[in-house]
C-alpha positions in Angstrom: -13.3 -14.1 3.6 -9.8 -12.7 5.1 -7.1 -12.1 2.7 -3.8 -13.7 3.3 -0.9 -12.0 3.8 0.7 -11.9 0.0 -2.5 -10.3 -1.2 -3.2 -7.9 1.6 0.4 -6.8 0.7 -0.2 -5.9 -3.2 -3.5 -4.4 -2.0 -1.6 -1.9 0.3 0.9 -1.1 -2.7 -1.5 -0.6 -4.9 -3.9 1.6 -2.1 -0.2 3.6 -1.7 0.9 4.1 -5.4 -2.6 4.7 -7.2 -5.1 5.6 -4.4 -3.8 7.8 -2.2 -2.6 10.1 -5.0 -5.7 9.8 -6.4 -7.4 10.9 -2.4 -5.0 13.9 -2.0 -5.9 15.3 -5.4 -9.7 14.7 -4.4 -8.7 16.8 -1.1 -7.2 19.7 -2.4 -10.0 19.9 -5.0 -12.2 20.2 -2.2 -10.8 22.7 -0.4 -10.2 24.8 -3.2 -13.7 24.8 -4.1 -14.6 26.3 -0.4 -14.2 30.1 -0.4 -10.6 30.4 1.0 -11.3 29.4 4.7 -8.9 30.7 7.6 -5.7 28.8 7.5 -6.3 27.1 11.1 -10.0 25.5 9.4 -8.1 24.7 6.5 -5.2 22.9 8.6 -8.1 20.8 10.9 -9.5 20.3 7.0 -6.2 18.4 6.0 -5.6 17.0 9.5 -9.0 15.2 9.8 -9.2 14.1 5.7 -5.8 12.7 6.4 -6.4 10.6 9.2 -10.1 9.7 7.6 -8.5 7.9 4.6 -6.2 5.2 7.0 -9.3 4.6 9.6 -11.3 2.1 6.9 -8.3 0.6 5.4 -6.3 -0.2 8.8 -6.9 -3.9 8.6 -5.0 -3.8 5.3 -1.8 -2.1 6.3 -1.9 -3.8 9.7 1.2 -6.2 10.2 2.4 -5.6 6.4 5.9 -4.6 7.6 6.8 -8.0 9.3 7.5 -10.8 7.7 5.3 -13.2 6.2 3.4 -15.3 8.7 2.9 -18.1 6.3 6.3 -18.6 5.2 8.5 -21.7 6.2 11.0 -20.3 8.9 14.6 -20.7 8.5 16.8 -22.3 10.9 20.4 -21.2 11.6 
């Protein structure tokens, strides 16, 4: 079952306002548990984790910034 535009928009807002800060805190905690890796390794870990969260959620965010395709179109 595909999500409607409105539900994808609400879900993306929830992910960005709640899920992303929780993910950031978890990523920082994981780095904190490590025995202080070098700056370069730490940078690659943060870049990897930064890309990792977006890959499975790509379908939710796709097309959200555009107008609702199901809304009636206004004529000038």
